[in-house]
C-alpha positions in Angstrom: 108.9 20.4 45.1 109.3 23.8 43.7 106.6 25.5 41.5 108.4 27.2 38.4 105.6 29.4 37.9 105.5 30.3 41.4 105.8 34.2 42.6 107.0 35.3 45.9 105.2 38.4 47.2 106.6 40.0 50.4 104.4 40.5 53.2 105.9 43.9 54.5 108.5 46.3 52.6 110.3 48.6 55.1 112.3 51.4 53.7 114.9 52.8 55.9 117.2 55.8 55.7 120.1 57.5 57.6 121.3 61.3 57.4 124.7 61.5 56.4 127.3 64.3 55.6 129.4 63.5 52.5 131.3 66.4 50.5 131.6 63.8 47.6 127.9 63.6 47.3 127.3 67.2 47.5 129.7 68.0 44.8 128.2 65.3 42.5 124.6 66.6 43.2 124.9 70.4 42.2 123.0 71.2 38.8 124.8 72.1 35.9 124.2 75.8 35.6 124.5 75.9 31.7 121.9 73.3 31.1 118.8 75.0 32.5 118.0 77.6 29.8 119.5 80.6 31.5 117.2 80.1 34.9 118.7 81.3 37.8 119.1 78.1 40.0 121.2 79.7 43.0 118.2 79.5 45.3 117.8 75.5 45.0 121.5 74.8 44.5 121.5 73.2 47.9 118.6 70.8 47.1 119.0 69.9 43.4 120.6 66.9 42.0 121.6 66.9 38.2 121.4 62.9 37.9 120.4 60.0 40.0 123.1 57.2 40.9 123.6 54.3 43.1 125.6 55.0 46.1 127.9 52.2 48.0 128.2 53.7 51.3 131.3 51.7 51.9 133.0 53.5 49.1 132.3 56.9 50.4 134.0 59.0 53.2 131.2 60.2 55.0 130.1 61.3 58.6 126.9 59.6 60.2 124.6 62.3 61.4 121.8 59.7 62.8 121.1 56.2 63.3 119.0 54.4 60.4 115.3 55.1 60.6 112.2 53.9 59.1 110.7 56.3 56.5 108.1 54.0 55.0 106.4 50.6 55.7 104.2 48.9 53.3 102.3 46.0 54.3 100.8 43.6 51.6 99.1 40.9 54.0 96.0 43.3 55.4 
């Protein structure tokens, strides 16, 4: 029988990442130089993003620079 009031809590969550090279993401992530009150953002241009969005990797032409690797593990069963 299933308990309709039950809650499933994972025992472990692993977050993984992969380094990629993708010109389309670089172009989409540059800040709008007119929306920052005249502040010169040239020094942080390479690191800034103007908005956040979900990325579906299969739709992008990108070069993989690394194998996937784990960046964070959260354990809830200890």
